[in-house]
N, C-alpha and C positions, 0 to 999 in steps of 0.2 A: 052666564051661562055658554051661550052661542060662542063666544069669543075664546073660552075655554078649553070648548069642542074643536073649535076650527085650531084653534095653537097646537093641542094633542095630536089632532091628526097630520097636522104639519109637519110636525118632529117626527111621527111617525113617517110619512113619505119621505121624509130626508133621508132617515134612519134605515129604512128597506132599499131608498134609491143607492147609499151609500155601501150598505151591504152588498146589494146587486152589481154593482163598480168593482166590489173586490175580486166578486164569485166569476166575472166577466173574465179576466187573463188566465184563471185557475183553470178553470173548465175546457178553453180551449187548447191548453196547453197539456191538461190531461188527454183530451183524444188527442193531438197531436203525439204525443208521446205512445199511446196506444198504435197507432199509425205502423210507427218508428219500432217498436216489440213485434210486432205482426211480423214484420219486414224482417226483422233481425231474426225470429224464429225459424220464418222460412227458409233465410239464408243456411242456418245451423243446421236444420233439416236435414239439408242439399249437401253441405259441405263437411259437417262435424267431421272428423275422422274418428270417433268413438260412440259407441249408442247411447252414452251418456248425455254428450252434446247434443245428439241427435234426439235424444228424450226430453231435454232441458228448451230445445228449438219449438218441439210439438207443445208442449206444455204451454211456454210463449205466447203460438198463437191462438192455440184455444183458450186462455186465459185475458190475453188483453183482445183476443177479436168479442169476447162475452162483454168486457169492459168498457171497449170502443161503442158498443152497442148501446150501454146504459150513459155513459159519458153525453154521447151526442142526444140521446132522447132528455137528459137533462140541460143540457145545452140550449136544445130547441124549445123547452118548458123556460129559460130564462132570454127567450130569445135573441140568443148567440147564435152565429154562424161559425160553427166550430172548423177549423182549418181542412182540407181534403188532403193534403202530404203530408209526411213528416218536414222538421223545420231544414234549414239547408244544412245548418251547424250537424241534424242526423243525417241526412242524405250521404255529408260527407264523412261519417265513423262509418257509415254502411261501407261507402266504396273501401275507404283504408282497410276493414275488413276483410269483404270481399275480394279483395287483392292476395290473399294469404293462401296457403291449402296446408294439408294437413296438420300436423303437432301446432303449427305457426297460426293456423287457425284458429285452432281449440284454445290457445292459450290468449290469442289478440281477443276473442269473443268472451273469454270466462273474464279477463281484467275489466272489458267493456261493462260487463254485466253488472259485475259487483259495481264499478264506480258508479253505473245508470242507477241502479235500483238503491243505491247509498242516497245516491241526491233525492230522487222520489221518493224513497221514506223520510228523510228529511223537510221537504216540499207538503207532503201530504200529512205529516205530523204538525206542522205549521196550520195549516188550515183547518185541520182538527180541533186543534185549540183556541182558534181565532175564537171561536163559539158563537158566531155569528155567520150569517149567510145560508142560503139553501146546500152550498157543496158541503157544510160541515158534516152530516149526516154519508154523505158518499165516499169524504175523505176518509173518515173513520172506519168503515165498512172496506174501505180498500187498502188499509194499511198489514192486515195479516196476510193476505194476496201477496203484497210487495215484499214480506218478510219472508216468505215462503220461498220465492224468487231467489230473494239477495243467500239466503241459507243454500239453498240448492246450485245456487252459481258459486259458492264459495267451496261447495261438496266435491265440485267438478274436478 
């Protein structure tokens, strides 16, 4: 009987550790993505040449700012230290778009947001469908907001 309990505990521990290991890169990437989206949103608020682009930027700042708080809280719960800055790739994208102005900025920003949110939706959907790990409910709850952002970007 004791061996059975010990074996069940070991299986649970290994399964829990495997799920946690799968959660760690996702939650770190999510927090980092939020930082990048907030930065891009602030840029759009400042450089957008139309009220629609500026309003979209404000939506990104608001939604991804709130999401970042949740991502960081979940990361800490999982004993993950989330990145404090966007990735080098995200910084490069910011630099490229920030060099543009007027309609060129709006066009580049829109294309970037459509591409980025399509990728995010794919990542979050995959995580939500994994059915394991502490980030599954987090991923599922985020998908409607990401879809809202994609729809709004496509309408710009």
